[in-house]
N, C-alpha and C positions, 0 to 999 in steps of 0.2 A: 415188580422187581426189575423187569427189563428197563423201564424208564428210570428207576432209581440208579441202577448201575450206569446207564447211559449218561446221566447228569454228573455222576462222580468222575467219569472219564473225561467229560468236557472241561472240568475245572482242574484237571491234572496238569502237571508241568509240560508234558509232551503228549497231548491226546492223540496226535496222528500216528504215534508209535505203538498204539494199543489196538489190538484186535480182540474181539470177543465173540464167543459162540454160545447161543442159547438153545434149549431143547436138544442138548447133546450130552451123551454120557461117555465117560472115559471107561473103556472096557478092559484095557491093559496098559501097564506102565512098566517100562524097563529102563535101565541105565546102561548106555552103550557108548564107548569111546569118550567118557567124561561128559556125555550129554544125556538128558532125559528124553525118551521117546514115548509119547502118549498116543495110543490108538483110540479113536472114538467109534461109537456105534454106527456111524455112517462111513467107516473105513478111511477116515482121514488120519494122517500121521503128523503129529506136532512135535517139534524138537526144541529144546531149551536147555540153557545152562543150569537154571534154577527151576524148582517146582515148589509151589505153595499150595497146600491143601486147606481149604476153608471149611471142610466137612470131614468127619471121620468115616464117611460111607465106605470108601474103598479100603479102609483098614479094619472094618468091622464085619463080622459074619452075616449081619443082616443084608449086606449087599448081594449075597448069593441069591436070595429070593427076589429082591427088588430088581436086580439087573439081569436075572435069569442066566447066571454064569456058574461055573463049577468050583471056583476057588476065589480067595480074597486077593485082589490085584496087587495091593502093596506087599502082601506076604510073598507073592510070586516074584516081585521085583527084587526082593532081598534074600532069596533062597541061597545064593552063592556070594553074598556080600556081608562083610562084618562091619556093623555100625551099631555101637552100644546104644546110642540115642534112639535109633529107629527100632532096635530090638525091644527097648523099653516101651516105646509107643505101641507096638504091636501086642506085646504081652499084657499091657494094662488096658488098652482100648477094648480088647476082647471081653474084658470083665464088665464093661459098662452096660447098664440096662437103660432102656429108653422109654420115655412117656410117649406112647403112640396117640395120634390125634385123627379125628374124623369130623368133618364139617357137613352139616345139613343146611342147604341154602333154599330159602323159601321166598316167594314173591306174593305180595298183596296188591292187586290191581284196582281194587275198589277205592276210588279217590275220596269218596265221602268218609269212609271208615278211617283211611289214613289221615285225612284232614282233622279228624277228631282227636288224633293222637298229638299231644301238645309238644313233642320234641322231634327235631329233625334227625338227631343222632343220640342214641342211648346205648351205653355199654354196661351190662349187668354181670357181675361175678357171682356165681352160685356158691353157697356155703359148702364146707367140707363134707357135711353129712349128706347133702344132696348129691355131691359128686360120688361119694361112696355108694349111695343107693342106686343111682341112675347113670353114673359116668358123665353127667352134665357138668361142664366146666364154666362156660359163660355163654351169654346170648347177646347179639348185637342187633339193634334196630336202626336202619338208615334210610331216610327218605331219599328218593331219586328225583332227578330233574323234572321228570314228567308227572310228579306228584304221587307216584306209586311208592311202595316200600319193599326193601329187601331185609329179610330176617335171617341171620346166620347163627345156628346153634353149634357151638364147639363142644365136642365130646372127647374125652381122653381116657386112655387105658394103659395099664402097666404091662399086662401080659399080651393079650391078643385083641384084635378088633372084634366088636360085637355089633352086628347089624340089627338095629332096633326098627321094628315095624312102625310105619308112618302113623297109624292110628294110636299106637302106644305112646309115641312121642307127644302127640297132642293131648292125650289123656294126662300124661305127667305134667305138661306145661299148664294145663287147665287147673290141675290140683295145686300147683305152686302159686299161680296167679289168681286163685279163685275169688279173691276180694276185689280184683282190679278189672272192671268191665272193659276198659280201653284196650287191655291186652287180650282179653278173651275175644273181643270183636275181631282183632287182627288174626288170631289163630283160626277163627271160624272161616275166614276168607283166604287163608294162606294155602298156596299150592307149592309142591316141591319142584324146584328148578333142577337141582343137581346135588350130588354128594361129592366130597373130595377127601381122599386119604392123603395125609401128609407124608412125603418121602423123608424130609428132614425132621427128625423128632428130637425132643429135648432129653439130654442125658440126665439121669436122676441120681447117679452114684459113681464112685471110682473116677472122679475127674482127674485129669492129668496135670502134673506139675508144669508150671510155665517154663521151667528150665529145659523142658523137652521140645520147645517150639522150633529150634533151629539146629540142624546138623551141618557143620562145615565140612565134614568128611564126604557127605553125599549131596550137599547143596539142596537139601529139602527142608521146607519149613511148614509149620502148621499153625492155624489160628481157628478160633471159633468157640462156641459155648461148651465144648468138651474139655476145656482147660480151667483149672482152678484159679480164680482171681478173688478169693475171699468171699465176703458177704454181698457182693454185687449181684444184681439180677443176671439171668442168663444172657439177656441182650447186652447189658453193660459189660459183662465178662467177654463176650464175643468182640465187642468194639475195642476193649482194652487190650485184648490179645493181638488184634490187628495192629494197633498203634505200637505196641511193644515190639512186634516182629518187624514192622517198618523201620523202627529206630535201629534194630540190630543190623539191618541190611544197608542202611545209609552209610 
C-alpha cells in the first residue's frame, strides 16, 4: 500500500506539494479558526483548510477499541458545530456493520513439494456454505522467487473474531481438498508465519448516500467503500467515490 500510494503521488500534477505519513493514527480532529487541526498518535499537529476521510474509522464506534480512545473523534469535532451533512454522516455511519477479516499466513519451504504444484499463483474462493460453517472466505497460493510458497487463508466474520486452532485449520483444509494430493502435500509441509487482523473492514449494510460526500460548510469530504454507488463491488465503489469527490473539489 505504501508503494501504491507513492506511485500515485509521483504521477500527480504537483507531487512536491504532497506530504504523506504512514503508520500514523489520527487521534483527535478539531476545527479551529476556519482550519482543521489533526493530532496524530506521535503528537504531531497537522493544519489544513480541507479534510478528506477515506475511511469511516474516526466516525464509527469501532475506533474506540481499535485506537484505544474514549470517544469517537469526528463526533467530538462537531459537538458544538451545526452541519446537517456531517450530522447525517455520524448518525448513519454508527448503524453500519462491518465484515471483519483475519488472515493466516503459511510458508512451505520444501522446494520439491512446491515444484510439484503446477501453478505459480492460484486464488480460490470458497463457497457460501463453507464460509458459513468455517468462516473460510478464500485461499491464495503464491510461489516465491526462491521457489518456496506462501499460502494465505482469508477468514471473515460478521460479529467477532474467532481464533481457530492451527491443527483445526489444517483438518478443515484437508477435508475440503481431500481428493487433491498436490494441495494435501502443501498443507503437510506448511508452517504458520503470522496472522493479521484487518483494521479496515468491509461495510455490509447501511451504506451512505453519495450526496453526503462533501460539506461546503465545514470543508470536510469523505470517500470509500462505505458509500452507496449501486451494484458496483466495494473496491469499485471506493474508486468511484474518490473520483466523484475529486470532481466536486476541482
